[in-house]
DSSP file (Angstrom, degrees, kcal/mol; ACC not computed):
  #  RESIDUE AA STRUCTURE BP1 BP2  ACC     N-H-->O    O-->H-N    N-H-->O    O-->H-N    TCO  KAPPA ALPHA  PHI   PSI    X-CA   Y-CA   Z-CA
    1    1 A X              0   0    0      0, 0.0     2,-0.1     0, 0.0     6,-0.0   0.000 360.0 360.0 360.0 135.6  -32.1   71.1    7.8
    2    2 A X        -     0   0    0      1,-0.1    44,-0.1     5,-0.0    93,-0.0  -0.348 360.0-164.2 -71.8 153.2  -33.4   73.4   10.5
    3    3 A X        +     0   0    0     -2,-0.1    -1,-0.1     4,-0.0     5,-0.0   0.035  37.2 137.3-126.1  26.1  -37.1   73.9   11.0
    4    4 A X  S  > S-     0   0    0     90,-0.1     4,-1.9     1,-0.1     5,-0.1  -0.201  70.6 -99.5 -70.3 170.1  -37.2   77.0   13.1
    5    5 A X  H  > S+     0   0    0      1,-0.2     4,-2.4     2,-0.2     5,-0.2   0.832 122.5  53.5 -61.5 -35.2  -39.8   79.7   12.4
    6    6 A X  H  > S+     0   0    0      2,-0.2     4,-2.6     1,-0.2    -1,-0.2   0.921 106.8  51.2 -70.5 -40.1  -37.2   81.9   10.5
    7    7 A X  H  > S+     0   0    0      2,-0.2     4,-2.0     1,-0.2    -1,-0.2   0.880 110.8  50.1 -58.8 -39.6  -36.2   79.0    8.3
    8    8 A X  H  <>S+     0   0    0     -4,-1.9     5,-2.5     2,-0.2     6,-0.9   0.895 111.1  47.6 -66.4 -39.9  -39.9   78.5    7.5
    9    9 A X  H ><5S+     0   0    0     -4,-2.4     3,-1.1     4,-0.2    -2,-0.2   0.915 111.7  50.8 -65.9 -42.3  -40.3   82.3    6.7
   10   10 A X  H 3<5S+     0   0    0     -4,-2.6    -2,-0.2     1,-0.3    -1,-0.2   0.880 109.0  51.6 -62.9 -39.6  -37.2   82.2    4.5
   11   11 A X  T 3<5S-     0   0    0     -4,-2.0    -1,-0.3    -5,-0.2    -2,-0.2   0.525 117.4-114.6 -78.2  -4.3  -38.6   79.1    2.6
   12   12 A X  T < 5S+     0   0    0     -3,-1.1    -3,-0.2    -4,-0.3    -2,-0.1   0.648  84.3 120.3  81.6  14.7  -41.9   81.0    2.0
   13   13 A X  S   <S+     0   0    0     -5,-2.5     2,-0.4    -6,-0.2    -4,-0.2   0.711  72.1  44.5 -84.0 -22.4  -43.9   78.6    4.2
   14   14 A X  S    S-     0   0    0     -6,-0.9    -2,-0.2    -9,-0.1     2,-0.1  -0.968  88.7-117.5-124.2 138.7  -45.0   81.3    6.6
   15   15 A X        +     0   0    0     -2,-0.4     2,-0.3     2,-0.0    -6,-0.1  -0.445  42.5 154.6 -75.2 148.1  -46.3   84.7    5.7
   16   16 A X        -     0   0    0     -2,-0.1     2,-1.1    -7,-0.1    14,-0.1  -0.960  51.4-102.2-157.8 166.2  -44.4   87.9    6.9
   17   17 A X        -     0   0    0     12,-0.3    12,-2.0    -2,-0.3     2,-0.2  -0.767  44.6-164.1 -95.8  87.5  -43.9   91.4    5.8
   18   18 A X  E     +A   28   0A   0     -2,-1.1    10,-0.3    10,-0.2     3,-0.1  -0.523  19.4 174.5 -75.5 135.6  -40.5   91.2    4.2
   19   19 A X  E     +     0   0A   0      8,-2.8     2,-0.3     1,-0.4     9,-0.2   0.552  66.2  19.0-117.4 -13.8  -38.7   94.4    3.6
   20   20 A X  E     +A   27   0A   0      7,-1.6     7,-2.7     2,-0.0    -1,-0.4  -0.979  59.2 165.9-154.8 140.8  -35.3   93.3    2.3
   21   21 A X  E     +A   26   0A   0     -2,-0.3     2,-0.2     5,-0.2     5,-0.2  -0.912   5.7 152.6-158.4 134.6  -33.9   90.1    0.7
   22   22 A X        -     0   0    0      3,-2.5    22,-0.1    -2,-0.3    -2,-0.0  -0.751  64.0 -75.0-138.7-167.9  -30.8   89.1   -1.2
   23   23 A X  S    S+     0   0    0     -2,-0.2     3,-0.1     1,-0.2    21,-0.0   0.841 128.8  28.6 -60.4 -31.6  -29.0   85.8   -1.5
   24   24 A X  S    S+     0   0    0      1,-0.2    20,-2.3    20,-0.1    21,-0.5   0.712 119.5  40.9-105.3 -25.7  -27.5   86.0    2.0
   25   25 A X  E     - B   0  43A   0     18,-0.3    -3,-2.5    19,-0.1     2,-0.4  -0.962  49.6-169.3-137.2 143.6  -29.9   88.0    4.1
   26   26 A X  E     -AB  21  42A   0     16,-2.6    16,-2.8    -2,-0.3     2,-0.4  -0.989   7.5-168.5-128.8 139.6  -33.6   88.5    4.7
   27   27 A X  E     +AB  20  41A   0     -7,-2.7    -8,-2.8    -2,-0.4    -7,-1.6  -0.995  14.2 162.6-129.6 135.6  -35.2   91.3    6.8
   28   28 A X  E     -AB  18  40A   0     12,-2.1    12,-3.2    -2,-0.4   -10,-0.2  -0.966  43.2 -86.2-147.6 161.2  -38.9   91.3    7.9
   29   29 A X  E     - B   0  39A   0    -12,-2.0     2,-0.4    -2,-0.3   -12,-0.3  -0.443  42.8-117.8 -69.2 137.1  -41.1   93.1   10.4
   30   30 A X    >   -     0   0    0      8,-2.9     3,-0.6    -2,-0.1     7,-0.2  -0.647  18.6-139.8 -72.8 132.1  -41.2   91.5   13.9
   31   31 A X  T 3  S+     0   0    0     -2,-0.4    88,-0.4     1,-0.3     2,-0.2   0.672 100.7  39.0 -72.6 -16.0  -44.8   90.5   14.4
   32   32 A X  T 3  S-     0   0    0     86,-0.1    -1,-0.3     6,-0.0    86,-0.2  -0.645  92.2-168.9-129.4  74.7  -44.7   91.7   18.0
   33   33 A X    <   -     0   0    0     -3,-0.6    84,-2.7    -2,-0.2     3,-0.2  -0.218  33.8-140.2 -70.7 151.3  -42.5   94.9   17.7
   34   34 A X  S    S+     0   0    0      1,-0.4     2,-0.3    82,-0.2    -1,-0.1   0.923 101.9   0.6 -63.2 -47.6  -41.0   96.9   20.5
   35   35 A X  S >  S-     0   0    0     82,-0.1     3,-1.8    81,-0.0    -1,-0.4  -0.963 102.6 -85.9-134.2 151.3  -42.0   99.9   18.4
   36   36 A X  T 3  S+     0   0    0     -2,-0.3    66,-0.1     1,-0.3     3,-0.1  -0.352 118.0  39.9 -59.1 131.9  -43.8   99.7   15.1
   37   37 A X  T 3  S+     0   0    0      1,-0.3    -1,-0.3    -7,-0.2     2,-0.1   0.260  77.5 155.0 106.3  -6.9  -41.3   99.3   12.3
   38   38 A X    <   -     0   0    0     -3,-1.8    -8,-2.9    -8,-0.1     2,-0.4  -0.333  26.5-160.3 -54.7 122.6  -39.2   96.9   14.4
   39   39 A X  E     -BC  29 100A   0     61,-2.9    61,-2.5   -10,-0.3     2,-0.5  -0.871  16.5-149.6-116.1 141.8  -37.2   94.7   11.9
   40   40 A X  E     -BC  28  99A   0    -12,-3.2   -12,-2.1    -2,-0.4     2,-0.5  -0.947  14.0-165.6-107.3 130.3  -35.5   91.3   12.2
   41   41 A X  E     +BC  27  98A   0     57,-2.5    57,-2.7    -2,-0.5     2,-0.3  -0.963  19.1 160.5-116.5 127.7  -32.5   90.8    9.9
   42   42 A X  E     -BC  26  97A   0    -16,-2.8   -16,-2.6    -2,-0.5     2,-0.2  -0.973  43.1 -95.6-145.9 157.4  -31.2   87.2    9.6
   43   43 A X  E     -B   25   0A   0     53,-0.5   -18,-0.3    -2,-0.3     4,-0.2  -0.502  26.8-134.9 -71.0 143.6  -29.0   85.1    7.3
   44   44 A X  S    S+     0   0    0    -20,-2.3     2,-0.3    -2,-0.2   -19,-0.1   0.800  93.1  71.4 -68.8 -28.1  -31.0   83.1    4.7
   45   45 A X  S    S-     0   0    0    -21,-0.5     2,-0.2     1,-0.1    -2,-0.1  -0.697 105.0 -98.9 -84.6 140.8  -28.8   80.1    5.6
   46   46 A X        +     0   0    0     -2,-0.3     2,-0.3    49,-0.1    -2,-0.1  -0.434  50.6 166.4 -67.5 128.0  -29.5   78.6    9.0
   47   47 A X        -     0   0    0     -2,-0.2    49,-3.9    -4,-0.2    -4,-0.1  -0.973  25.2-153.8-140.9 125.3  -27.0   79.9   11.5
   48   48 A X        -     0   0    0     -2,-0.3     2,-0.2    47,-0.3    40,-0.2   0.990  68.6 -11.9 -65.1 -63.2  -27.8   79.3   15.3
   49   49 A X  S >> S-     0   0    0     47,-0.1     3,-1.4    46,-0.1     4,-0.5  -0.761  73.2 -91.8-135.0 172.9  -25.8   82.1   16.9
   50   50 A X  G >4 S+     0   0    0      1,-0.3     3,-1.4    -2,-0.2    37,-0.1   0.876 122.6  61.2 -55.4 -37.5  -23.2   84.8   16.2
   51   51 A X  G 34 S+     0   0    0      1,-0.3    -1,-0.3    -3,-0.0    36,-0.0   0.734 106.1  46.3 -64.1 -20.3  -20.6   82.4   17.3
   52   52 A X  G <4 S+     0   0    0     -3,-1.4     2,-0.3     2,-0.1    -1,-0.3   0.485  82.5 120.5 -96.6  -5.0  -21.6   80.0   14.4
   53   53 A X    <<  -     0   0    0     -3,-1.4     5,-0.1    -4,-0.5    -6,-0.1  -0.450  64.4-128.5 -70.3 120.5  -21.8   82.8   11.7
   54   54 A X    >>  -     0   0    0     -2,-0.3     3,-1.8     1,-0.1     4,-0.6  -0.362  20.7-116.0 -65.9 149.4  -19.3   82.0    8.9
   55   55 A X  H >> S+     0   0    0      1,-0.3     3,-1.1     2,-0.2     4,-0.7   0.841 112.4  62.7 -55.8 -36.8  -16.9   84.8    8.0
   56   56 A X  H 34 S+     0   0    0      1,-0.2     4,-0.4     2,-0.1    -1,-0.3   0.661 103.6  49.0 -70.8 -11.4  -18.4   85.2    4.5
   57   57 A X  H <> S+     0   0    0     -3,-1.8     4,-2.2     2,-0.1    -1,-0.2   0.533  90.5  81.9-100.2  -7.0  -21.8   86.1    6.0
   58   58 A X  H <X S+     0   0    0     -3,-1.1     4,-2.4    -4,-0.6     5,-0.3   0.955  93.9  43.8 -60.4 -52.1  -20.5   88.8    8.4
   59   59 A X  H  X S+     0   0    0     -4,-0.7     4,-2.6     1,-0.2     5,-0.2   0.905 114.3  48.4 -65.5 -43.1  -20.3   91.6    5.9
   60   60 A X  H  > S+     0   0    0     -4,-0.4     4,-2.2     2,-0.2    -1,-0.2   0.904 113.9  47.7 -63.8 -37.0  -23.7   90.9    4.3
   61   61 A X  H  X S+     0   0    0     -4,-2.2     4,-1.9     2,-0.2    -2,-0.2   0.926 116.2  42.1 -66.7 -44.9  -25.5   90.6    7.6
   62   62 A X  H  X S+     0   0    0     -4,-2.4     4,-2.6    -5,-0.2    -2,-0.2   0.880 113.0  53.0 -70.0 -39.4  -24.0   93.8    9.0
   63   63 A X  H  X S+     0   0    0     -4,-2.6     4,-2.3    -5,-0.3    -2,-0.2   0.930 110.7  47.1 -62.9 -45.0  -24.4   95.7    5.7
   64   64 A X  H  X S+     0   0    0     -4,-2.2     4,-2.4    -5,-0.2    -1,-0.2   0.877 111.5  51.5 -64.8 -36.0  -28.1   94.8    5.6
   65   65 A X  H  X S+     0   0    0     -4,-1.9     4,-2.3     2,-0.2    -2,-0.2   0.903 110.9  48.8 -63.4 -41.6  -28.5   95.8    9.2
   66   66 A X  H  X S+     0   0    0     -4,-2.6     4,-2.1     2,-0.2    -2,-0.2   0.917 111.5  48.9 -64.1 -43.4  -26.9   99.1    8.5
   67   67 A X  H  X S+     0   0    0     -4,-2.3     4,-1.3     2,-0.2    -2,-0.2   0.894 111.2  48.9 -64.3 -42.8  -29.1   99.7    5.5
   68   68 A X  H  X S+     0   0    0     -4,-2.4     4,-0.8     2,-0.2     3,-0.4   0.926 111.1  51.0 -62.4 -45.5  -32.2   98.9    7.5
   69   69 A X  H >< S+     0   0    0     -4,-2.3     3,-0.6     1,-0.2     4,-0.5   0.869 108.5  52.6 -62.3 -37.7  -31.2  101.2   10.3
   70   70 A X  H 3X S+     0   0    0     -4,-2.1     4,-0.6     1,-0.2     3,-0.4   0.790 105.8  54.2 -66.7 -27.8  -30.5  104.0    7.8
   71   71 A X  H 3X S+     0   0    0     -4,-1.3     4,-2.6    -3,-0.4     5,-0.3   0.659  87.7  80.5 -81.9 -16.2  -34.0  103.6    6.3
   72   72 A X  H <X S+     0   0    0     -4,-0.8     4,-2.6    -3,-0.6     6,-1.3   0.882  90.8  51.4 -59.3 -39.1  -35.7  104.0    9.7
   73   73 A X  H  > S+     0   0    0     -4,-0.5     4,-2.5    -3,-0.4    -1,-0.2   0.974 115.2  38.3 -63.6 -55.7  -35.5  107.8    9.6
   74   74 A X  H  < S+     0   0    0     -4,-0.6    -1,-0.2     1,-0.2    -2,-0.2   0.876 121.9  45.9 -63.8 -35.8  -36.9  108.4    6.1
   75   75 A X  H  < S+     0   0    0     -4,-2.6    -2,-0.2     1,-0.1    -1,-0.2   0.906 134.8   7.1 -72.4 -42.2  -39.6  105.6    6.6
   76   76 A X  H  < S-     0   0    0     -4,-2.6    -3,-0.2    -5,-0.3    -2,-0.2   0.406  95.8-108.6-127.0  -2.3  -40.8  106.5   10.1
   77   77 A X     <  +     0   0    0     -4,-2.5    -4,-0.2    -5,-0.5    -3,-0.1   0.723  58.3 170.7  74.4  18.5  -39.2  109.8   11.2
   78   78 A X        -     0   0    0     -6,-1.3    26,-0.2     1,-0.1    -1,-0.2  -0.386  33.8-151.7 -65.8 138.7  -37.1  107.9   13.6
   79   79 A X  S    S-     0   0    0     24,-1.8     2,-0.3     1,-0.1    25,-0.2   0.666  74.2 -29.0 -82.3 -18.9  -34.3  109.9   15.3
   80   80 A X  E     -D  103   0A   0     23,-1.8    23,-2.8    -8,-0.1     2,-0.3  -0.916  65.8-107.1-173.0-167.5  -32.1  106.8   15.7
   81   81 A X  E     -D  102   0A   0     -2,-0.3     2,-0.5    21,-0.3    21,-0.2  -0.969   8.4-137.5-143.7 156.7  -32.2  103.1   16.1
   82   82 A X  E     -D  101   0A   0     19,-2.2    19,-2.7    -2,-0.3     2,-0.5  -0.984  26.2-169.8-111.4 125.3  -31.6  100.4   18.7
   83   83 A X  E     +D  100   0A   0     -2,-0.5     2,-0.3    17,-0.2    17,-0.2  -0.974  15.5 161.3-120.8 126.3  -29.7   97.5   17.2
   84   84 A X  E     -D   99   0A   0     15,-1.9    15,-3.2    -2,-0.5     2,-0.4  -0.986  24.7-166.1-148.5 154.8  -29.3   94.3   19.2
   85   85 A X        -     0   0    0     -2,-0.3     2,-0.3    13,-0.2    13,-0.1  -0.989  11.4-154.1-143.2 130.1  -28.5   90.6   18.9
   86   86 A X        -     0   0    0     11,-0.5     2,-0.5    -2,-0.4    11,-0.3  -0.800   5.1-154.5 -99.8 147.1  -29.1   87.9   21.6
   87   87 A X        -     0   0    0      2,-0.4     2,-2.3    -2,-0.3   -38,-0.1  -0.934  66.1 -46.6-125.9 109.4  -27.0   84.7   21.7
   88   88 A X  S >  S+     0   0    0     -2,-0.5     3,-1.6   -40,-0.2     2,-0.3  -0.466 123.3  77.9  70.7 -72.3  -28.8   81.7   23.4
   89   89 A X  T 3  S-     0   0    0     -2,-2.3    -2,-0.4     1,-0.3     3,-0.1  -0.524 117.1  -0.9 -72.5 127.9  -30.0   83.5   26.4
   90   90 A X  T 3  S+     0   0    0     -2,-0.3     2,-1.2     1,-0.2    -1,-0.3   0.491  94.1 133.6  68.8   6.8  -33.1   85.5   25.4
   91   91 A X    <   -     0   0    0     -3,-1.6    -1,-0.2     1,-0.2     5,-0.0  -0.737  36.8-171.9 -85.1  98.5  -32.8   84.3   21.9
   92   92 A X  S    S+     0   0    0     -2,-1.2     2,-0.4     1,-0.1    -1,-0.2   0.728  72.1  41.3 -71.7 -20.8  -36.4   83.4   21.3
   93   93 A X  S    S-     0   0    0      2,-0.2     2,-2.7    -3,-0.1    -5,-0.1  -0.996  83.3-131.8-123.7 127.6  -35.8   81.7   17.9
   94   94 A X  S    S+     0   0    0     -2,-0.4     2,-0.3     2,-0.1   -90,-0.1  -0.222  81.2  93.7 -77.7  53.8  -32.7   79.5   17.5
   95   95 A X  S    S-     0   0    0     -2,-2.7   -47,-0.3   -49,-0.1    -2,-0.2  -0.971  88.4-103.5-142.3 125.2  -31.7   81.3   14.2
   96   96 A X        +     0   0    0    -49,-3.9   -53,-0.5    -2,-0.3     2,-0.3  -0.207  52.9 161.3 -55.4 132.7  -29.3   84.2   14.3
   97   97 A X  E     -C   42   0A   0    -11,-0.3   -11,-0.5   -55,-0.2     2,-0.4  -0.994  31.6-140.6-154.8 148.3  -31.1   87.5   13.9
   98   98 A X  E     -C   41   0A   0    -57,-2.7   -57,-2.5    -2,-0.3     2,-0.4  -0.919  17.9-138.3-109.7 136.4  -30.5   91.2   14.6
   99   99 A X  E     -CD  40  84A   0    -15,-3.2   -15,-1.9    -2,-0.4     2,-0.5  -0.793  14.8-171.2 -89.6 131.4  -33.1   93.5   15.9
  100  100 A X  E     -CD  39  83A   0    -61,-2.5   -61,-2.9    -2,-0.4     2,-0.4  -0.972  11.6-176.7-123.7 112.7  -33.3   97.0   14.3
  101  101 A X  E     - D   0  82A   0    -19,-2.7   -19,-2.2    -2,-0.5     2,-0.2  -0.944  25.9-125.2-115.5 126.2  -35.8   99.1   16.3
  102  102 A X  E     - D   0  81A   0     -2,-0.4     2,-0.3   -67,-0.2   -21,-0.3  -0.467  34.4-164.8 -69.0 139.6  -36.7  102.6   15.3
  103  103 A X  E     - D   0  80A   0    -23,-2.8   -24,-1.8    -2,-0.2   -23,-1.8  -0.935  16.9-176.2-127.3 150.4  -36.1  105.2   18.2
  104  104 A X    >   -     0   0    0     -2,-0.3     3,-1.7   -26,-0.2     4,-0.1  -0.984  43.5 -89.8-137.2 145.4  -37.1  108.6   19.0
  105  105 A X  T 3  S+     0   0    0     -2,-0.3   -25,-0.0     1,-0.3   -26,-0.0  -0.299 114.8  16.7 -53.6 132.1  -36.1  110.8   22.0
  106  106 A X  T 3  S+     0   0    0      3,-0.1    -1,-0.3     1,-0.1    -3,-0.0   0.652  80.8 136.1  79.0  16.1  -38.5  110.2   24.9
  107  107 A X    <   -     0   0    0     -3,-1.7    -2,-0.1     2,-0.1     3,-0.1   0.596  69.8-119.6 -75.4  -8.2  -40.0  107.0   23.4
  108  108 A X        +     0   0    0      1,-0.3     2,-0.4    -4,-0.1    -1,-0.1   0.407  63.5 142.0  92.2  -3.4  -39.9  105.4   26.8
  109  109 A X        -     0   0    0      5,-0.1     2,-0.4     3,-0.0    -1,-0.3  -0.616  28.6-174.1 -75.7 126.8  -37.5  102.4   26.0
  110  110 A X    >   -     0   0    0      3,-0.5     3,-1.7    -2,-0.4    -1,-0.0  -0.985  43.5 -46.6-126.9 129.0  -35.3  101.9   29.1
  111  111 A X  T 3  S-     0   0    0     -2,-0.4    -2,-0.0     1,-0.2     0, 0.0  -0.167 109.4 -32.3  55.2-134.5  -32.4   99.5   29.4
  112  112 A X  T 3  S+     0   0    0      2,-0.0     2,-0.7    -3,-0.0    -1,-0.2   0.132  98.9 117.5-109.5  19.5  -33.1   96.0   28.2
  113  113 A X    <   -     0   0    0     -3,-1.7     2,-0.8     1,-0.0    -3,-0.5  -0.796  47.2-166.4 -83.8 118.4  -36.8   95.8   29.1
  114  114 A X        -     0   0    0     -2,-0.7     2,-0.1    -5,-0.1    -5,-0.1  -0.784   2.0-164.4-116.1  88.5  -38.5   95.4   25.7
  115  115 A X        -     0   0    0     -2,-0.8     2,-0.3   -81,-0.1    -2,-0.0  -0.432  17.1-139.8 -66.5 147.7  -42.2   95.9   26.0
  116  116 A X        -     0   0    0     -2,-0.1   -82,-0.2   -81,-0.0     2,-0.2  -0.823  19.4-175.1-113.9 152.9  -44.0   94.6   23.0
  117  117 A X        -     0   0    0    -84,-2.7     2,-0.3    -2,-0.3   -82,-0.1  -0.624  17.1-124.6-126.0-173.7  -46.9   95.9   21.0
  118  118 A X        -     0   0    0     -2,-0.2     2,-0.3   -86,-0.2   -86,-0.1  -0.960  19.4-116.5-133.7 153.2  -49.1   94.8   18.1
  119  119 A X        -     0   0    0    -88,-0.4     3,-0.1    -2,-0.3     2,-0.1  -0.666  29.6-121.9 -84.4 145.8  -50.1   96.2   14.7
  120  120 A X    >>  -     0   0    0     -2,-0.3     3,-1.9     1,-0.2     4,-0.7  -0.400  55.0 -65.4 -74.2 163.8  -53.7   97.1   14.0
  121  121 A X  T 34 S+     0   0    0      1,-0.3    -1,-0.2     2,-0.2     0, 0.0  -0.306 123.9   2.1 -53.5 124.0  -55.3   95.3   11.0
  122  122 A X  T 3> S+     0   0    0     -3,-0.1     4,-1.2    -2,-0.1    -1,-0.3   0.197 104.9 102.7  85.6 -15.7  -53.6   96.4    7.8
  123  123 A X  H <> S+     0   0    0     -3,-1.9     4,-2.1     1,-0.2     5,-0.2   0.858  71.3  60.0 -68.7 -35.4  -51.1   98.5    9.7
  124  124 A X  H  X S+     0   0    0     -4,-0.7     4,-2.1     1,-0.2    -1,-0.2   0.899 104.5  50.6 -61.9 -42.7  -48.2   96.0    9.4
  125  125 A X  H  > S+     0   0    0      1,-0.2     4,-2.6     2,-0.2    -1,-0.2   0.867 107.9  53.9 -65.1 -36.0  -48.3   96.1    5.5
  126  126 A X  H  X S+     0   0    0     -4,-1.2     4,-2.4     2,-0.2    -2,-0.2   0.922 109.3  47.3 -62.7 -45.3  -48.2   99.9    5.6
  127  127 A X  H  X S+     0   0    0     -4,-2.1     4,-2.0     2,-0.2    -2,-0.2   0.886 111.7  50.3 -64.6 -39.3  -45.1   99.9    7.7
  128  128 A X  H  X S+     0   0    0     -4,-2.1     4,-2.8     2,-0.2    -2,-0.2   0.915 110.4  50.4 -63.3 -45.3  -43.5   97.4    5.5
  129  129 A X  H  X S+     0   0    0     -4,-2.6     4,-2.3     1,-0.2    -2,-0.2   0.910 109.7  49.5 -58.7 -44.6  -44.3   99.5    2.4
  130  130 A X  H  X S+     0   0    0     -4,-2.4     4,-1.8     1,-0.2    -1,-0.2   0.887 112.7  47.6 -64.9 -37.8  -42.9  102.6    4.0
  131  131 A X  H  X S+     0   0    0     -4,-2.0     4,-2.8     2,-0.2    -2,-0.2   0.929 110.7  50.7 -71.5 -42.0  -39.7  100.8    4.9
  132  132 A X  H  X S+     0   0    0     -4,-2.8     4,-2.2     1,-0.2    -2,-0.2   0.904 110.9  50.4 -57.8 -41.6  -39.3   99.2    1.4
  133  133 A X  H  X S+     0   0    0     -4,-2.3     4,-1.2     2,-0.2    -1,-0.2   0.895 111.1  47.1 -59.4 -43.4  -39.8  102.7   -0.2
  134  134 A X  H  < S+     0   0    0     -4,-1.8     4,-0.5     1,-0.2    -2,-0.2   0.895 111.3  52.2 -68.1 -40.7  -37.1  104.2    2.1
  135  135 A X  H >< S+     0   0    0     -4,-2.8     3,-1.0     1,-0.2    -2,-0.2   0.895 107.1  52.7 -64.1 -38.1  -34.7  101.3    1.3
  136  136 A X  H 3< S+     0   0    0     -4,-2.2    -1,-0.2     1,-0.2    -2,-0.2   0.789 106.5  55.0 -66.3 -26.1  -35.2  101.8   -2.4
  137  137 A X  T 3<        0   0    0     -4,-1.2    -1,-0.2     1,-0.2    -2,-0.2   0.535 360.0 360.0 -84.4  -6.9  -34.3  105.5   -2.0
  138  138 A X    <         0   0    0     -3,-1.0    -1,-0.2    -4,-0.5    -2,-0.1   0.453 360.0 360.0 -85.3 360.0  -31.0  104.8   -0.3
């Protein structure tokens, strides 16, 4: 059994602001977001990389990623999203995950340089609540 940080989050051993969960996929706020509202979407079963993803998890993972991206507009006023996945290189946690980052024109994100920020006290829960509400409305 894997013991990476995402497996610990999935098992409920580490706290996080979870915004979506079903049998196959969990989505939670990145604790060091590119922009506030940045979500990580990953399979609940441990999978190292995209190359290891079983066919039966492809649709649930992509569908959840699409749903999270769709909720960014209603939740945060985002004009679009940046969706990305690293495999081995730049993959900070050895558990497959998709980044869904809310975007707005002129937000300053350029290329693949991902500056990180932090949430103020209590702010992370507010962002998670707003995203959960938007997801419930889809």
